[in-house]
C-alpha positions as CSV (number, residue, x, y, z in Angstrom):
1,X,-181.6,37.8,-242.8
2,X,-182.5,39.5,-245.8
3,X,-185.7,41.4,-244.7
4,X,-187.3,43.6,-247.6
5,X,-189.6,46.8,-248.1
6,X,-192.5,45.9,-250.9
7,X,-195.3,47.6,-251.7
8,X,-198.8,46.1,-252.3
9,X,-200.0,46.7,-256.3
10,X,-203.4,46.2,-254.5
11,X,-203.7,48.0,-251.4
12,X,-200.8,49.9,-252.2
13,X,-199.4,49.4,-248.1
14,X,-195.5,48.8,-247.4
15,X,-194.9,45.5,-245.9
16,X,-191.4,43.8,-244.8
17,X,-190.7,40.3,-245.8
18,X,-187.9,37.7,-245.5
19,X,-186.6,36.6,-248.6
20,X,-184.3,34.0,-249.2
21,X,-182.5,33.6,-252.4
22,X,-185.2,33.0,-255.0
23,X,-188.2,32.2,-253.2
24,X,-191.0,33.8,-254.5
25,X,-192.5,37.0,-252.8
26,X,-194.4,36.7,-249.7
27,X,-198.1,38.0,-250.1
28,X,-199.7,41.1,-248.2
29,X,-199.9,40.9,-244.8
30,X,-202.9,43.2,-245.0
31,X,-204.9,42.2,-248.1
32,X,-202.7,38.7,-249.0
33,X,-202.2,40.1,-252.8
34,X,-199.4,39.0,-254.9
35,X,-197.2,40.5,-256.7
36,X,-195.4,42.9,-254.2
37,X,-193.3,45.8,-255.9
38,X,-189.3,45.7,-253.4
39,X,-189.0,49.2,-252.8
40,X,-185.3,50.7,-252.3
41,X,-185.1,51.4,-248.5
42,X,-182.3,52.3,-246.2
43,X,-180.3,50.0,-243.4
44,X,-180.3,50.4,-239.9
45,X,-177.2,50.4,-237.7
46,X,-178.0,50.5,-234.1
47,X,-173.6,51.0,-233.3
48,X,-173.0,53.8,-231.1
49,X,-175.3,57.0,-230.6
50,X,-175.7,59.7,-233.2
51,X,-177.0,63.0,-232.5
52,X,-178.8,63.7,-235.9
53,X,-181.7,62.1,-236.4
54,X,-183.1,60.3,-239.3
55,X,-186.4,61.6,-241.4
56,X,-189.5,59.6,-241.9
57,X,-191.1,58.6,-244.7
58,X,-192.2,62.5,-244.7
59,X,-189.1,64.1,-244.8
60,X,-189.8,65.4,-240.6
61,X,-187.5,64.3,-238.2
62,X,-187.4,61.4,-236.1
63,X,-190.9,61.0,-234.4
64,X,-189.7,58.7,-231.4
65,X,-193.6,57.4,-231.4
66,X,-195.2,54.2,-231.6
67,X,-195.3,53.0,-235.1
68,X,-198.6,52.7,-235.9
69,X,-198.7,56.8,-235.1
70,X,-199.7,58.8,-239.0
71,X,-196.3,59.2,-241.0
72,X,-194.7,56.0,-239.2
73,X,-193.7,53.0,-241.8
74,X,-191.4,50.3,-241.8
75,X,-188.0,51.9,-242.1
76,X,-188.8,55.0,-240.6
77,X,-187.0,55.4,-237.4
78,X,-190.4,55.9,-235.2
79,X,-190.3,53.8,-232.1
80,X,-186.8,53.8,-231.3
81,X,-185.1,55.0,-228.3
82,X,-182.3,58.0,-228.8
């Protein structure tokens, strides 16, 4: 399923949305504004174990904490148990 990250033009928050075909972009899940800008994000793999840690949005190593913690954004490795 194609899940993309978008940045809201109104509140500036990043949110994820399922985008199928030419369907209109879903509104921001935080404030409801439309017209989110699609962001370039990396894909994740859950095959095997890795010895390196993917940096989060702040350039730090994997925090290994809950996604609600400061610095964790959708698409980062926060919350993932290694």
